[in-house]
C-alpha positions as CSV (number, residue, x, y, z in Angstrom):
1,M,-55.7,-35.8,-40.3
2,V,-58.2,-38.0,-38.5
3,P,-56.6,-39.8,-35.6
4,K,-56.6,-43.6,-35.5
5,W,-59.2,-44.9,-33.0
6,S,-56.4,-46.1,-30.7
7,D,-55.2,-42.4,-30.5
8,R,-58.5,-41.2,-29.0
9,S,-58.0,-42.4,-25.5
10,D,-55.8,-41.1,-22.7
11,E,-53.6,-43.8,-21.1
12,R,-51.5,-44.2,-18.1
13,A,-49.5,-46.8,-16.3
14,L,-50.8,-48.5,-13.1
15,T,-50.2,-46.5,-10.0
16,V,-48.0,-47.7,-7.2
17,G,-51.2,-48.3,-5.1
18,E,-52.9,-50.2,-7.9
19,T,-49.8,-52.4,-8.4
20,A,-49.6,-53.1,-4.7
21,M,-53.3,-54.1,-4.7
22,A,-52.9,-56.4,-7.7
23,R,-49.8,-58.1,-6.2
24,L,-52.0,-59.2,-3.3
25,I,-53.8,-61.5,-5.8
26,F,-51.5,-62.0,-8.8
27,Q,-48.1,-61.8,-7.0
28,N,-45.5,-61.5,-9.9
29,A,-47.7,-63.3,-12.5
30,I,-48.5,-59.9,-14.2
31,A,-45.9,-57.8,-15.9
32,Y,-47.3,-54.7,-14.3
33,E,-45.1,-52.3,-16.2
34,K,-46.8,-53.3,-19.5
35,V,-50.3,-52.6,-18.3
36,K,-52.0,-49.4,-19.3
37,I,-55.3,-47.9,-18.0
38,H,-57.2,-46.0,-20.7
39,R,-59.8,-43.3,-20.2
40,G,-61.9,-44.0,-23.3
41,S,-63.8,-46.7,-25.1
42,Y,-61.9,-49.6,-26.7
43,F,-64.7,-49.7,-29.3
44,P,-65.5,-47.1,-31.9
45,F,-68.9,-45.4,-32.3
46,G,-69.9,-45.6,-28.6
47,L,-70.2,-49.4,-28.7
48,Q,-68.8,-49.9,-25.2
49,S,-71.8,-50.0,-22.9
50,K,-72.1,-47.6,-20.0
51,G,-70.8,-49.0,-16.7
52,T,-68.5,-51.4,-18.4
53,A,-64.7,-51.8,-18.8
54,V,-62.9,-54.1,-21.2
55,A,-59.4,-55.6,-21.1
56,P,-59.1,-57.6,-24.4
57,N,-55.4,-56.9,-25.1
58,G,-53.6,-56.6,-21.8
59,H,-54.8,-53.0,-21.2
60,I,-57.9,-51.8,-19.4
61,H,-60.3,-49.4,-21.1
62,F,-62.7,-47.5,-18.8
63,L,-65.3,-45.1,-20.1
64,P,-64.5,-41.5,-19.1
65,Q,-67.2,-41.4,-16.4
66,D,-65.9,-44.6,-14.8
67,Y,-62.2,-43.8,-15.1
68,L,-60.2,-42.9,-11.9
69,A,-56.7,-41.5,-11.7
70,D,-55.9,-44.1,-9.1
71,F,-58.3,-47.0,-8.4
72,S,-56.5,-47.8,-5.2
73,A,-57.7,-44.5,-3.8
74,G,-61.3,-45.2,-4.9
75,T,-64.2,-47.0,-3.2
76,V,-64.2,-50.7,-2.4
77,Y,-66.4,-51.1,-5.5
78,D,-63.7,-49.4,-7.6
79,K,-61.0,-51.6,-6.2
80,R,-63.1,-54.8,-6.7
81,W,-63.7,-53.7,-10.3
82,L,-60.0,-53.2,-11.0
83,I,-59.2,-56.7,-9.8
84,H,-61.9,-58.1,-12.0
85,E,-60.4,-56.3,-15.1
86,L,-56.8,-57.2,-14.0
87,T,-57.9,-60.8,-14.1
88,H,-58.3,-60.4,-17.9
89,V,-54.9,-58.8,-18.1
90,W,-53.5,-61.8,-16.2
91,Q,-55.3,-64.2,-18.5
92,Y,-54.0,-62.3,-21.6
93,Q,-50.4,-62.2,-20.4
94,L,-50.5,-65.9,-19.8
95,G,-51.6,-66.5,-23.4
96,Y,-55.4,-66.9,-23.0
97,P,-57.2,-65.5,-26.1
98,V,-59.2,-62.8,-24.1
99,R,-60.1,-60.7,-27.2
100,L,-61.3,-63.7,-29.2
101,R,-63.2,-65.3,-26.3
102,G,-64.8,-62.0,-25.4
103,A,-66.0,-61.6,-29.0
104,V,-67.7,-65.0,-28.8
105,R,-69.7,-64.3,-25.6
106,S,-71.7,-67.5,-25.4
107,G,-71.1,-69.4,-22.1
108,L,-69.5,-66.5,-20.4
109,A,-71.6,-66.2,-17.3
110,Y,-70.2,-64.0,-14.5
111,D,-71.8,-66.3,-11.9
112,Y,-70.0,-69.2,-10.4
113,V,-70.5,-71.9,-7.8
114,L,-67.6,-72.7,-5.5
115,A,-67.3,-76.5,-5.2
116,R,-64.7,-78.5,-3.3
117,H,-63.7,-80.4,-6.5
118,K,-63.2,-77.3,-8.5
119,R,-60.1,-75.1,-9.1
120,L,-59.8,-71.7,-10.7
121,G,-59.1,-73.2,-14.1
122,D,-62.6,-74.8,-14.1
123,Y,-64.3,-71.5,-14.5
124,N,-64.8,-69.4,-17.6
125,M,-62.9,-66.1,-18.0
126,E,-65.7,-63.8,-16.7
127,A,-66.4,-66.1,-13.7
128,Q,-62.7,-66.1,-12.9
129,G,-62.8,-62.3,-12.9
130,D,-65.7,-62.2,-10.5
131,L,-64.4,-65.0,-8.3
132,L,-61.0,-63.3,-7.8
133,A,-62.6,-59.9,-7.3
134,D,-65.0,-61.4,-4.7
135,Y,-62.1,-63.1,-2.9
136,F,-60.2,-59.9,-3.0
137,A,-63.1,-58.0,-1.5
138,L,-63.5,-60.6,1.3
139,R,-59.9,-61.2,2.1
140,H,-58.2,-57.9,1.5
141,L,-60.9,-55.2,1.6
142,E,-62.8,-56.9,4.4
143,A,-65.9,-55.8,2.5
144,P,-68.3,-58.8,2.4
145,G,-71.2,-56.6,1.4
146,I,-69.8,-56.1,-2.0
147,V,-69.2,-59.8,-2.8
148,R,-71.5,-60.4,-5.8
149,H,-71.7,-64.1,-5.5
150,R,-74.2,-65.6,-2.9
151,V,-75.5,-69.1,-2.3
152,G,-78.9,-69.0,-0.8
153,G,-78.4,-65.4,0.1
154,K,-75.2,-66.2,2.0
155,I,-71.6,-65.3,1.1
156,P,-69.2,-68.2,0.8
157,T,-66.6,-68.3,3.5
158,L,-63.0,-67.3,3.0
159,A,-62.1,-70.9,3.4
160,D,-64.4,-71.9,0.5
161,Y,-62.6,-69.4,-1.8
162,E,-59.1,-70.4,-0.6
163,H,-59.9,-74.1,-1.3
164,V,-60.9,-73.4,-4.9
165,L,-57.9,-71.0,-5.3
166,Q,-55.3,-73.1,-3.6
167,D,-53.4,-74.0,-6.9
168,F,-53.7,-70.4,-8.1
169,M,-52.4,-69.0,-4.8
170,A,-49.5,-71.5,-4.9
171,D,-48.5,-70.4,-8.4
172,P,-50.5,-67.7,-10.1
173,S,-48.2,-67.9,-13.2
174,D,-49.2,-71.5,-13.9
175,K,-51.2,-71.7,-17.1
176,K,-53.3,-74.6,-15.5
177,N,-55.2,-71.7,-13.7
178,L,-56.5,-70.3,-17.0
179,P,-60.0,-71.2,-18.2
């Protein structure tokens, strides 16, 4: 019998360390016990590009070469990447159509501009992932060198991030924070 595509991937729950990391950003806005990390492509026939992960359905799919048994024990880059992907889990669990929006990729730039008049909900789903991952790197990893977003070669300040994220930090489960 040929296995269904969904049977071709190993999966595991979030580790205690990964959950603790995620709670620093998402607090209780994610049902962590429902999240699975898969070692294997979400897409059949090798359609998931190298160096990518996807989280279209509340679970995260890493290619085998990118998978870690515990991302909280990985590098600062690994931790930042997990927070980016967990942003899509958060979006999905709050009802945002991650799979559909990911399939229609136009307008999904990862880049973002922090502005005093903007809040997290003003950014598209990929920009939200990078914005929260960059904030995590700056605030919790104290690793400014891995922040992807720069303005004129400079990293925005922690205060710039906290201003844009003030509504999210007050209540990460509020759907107004979604794209």
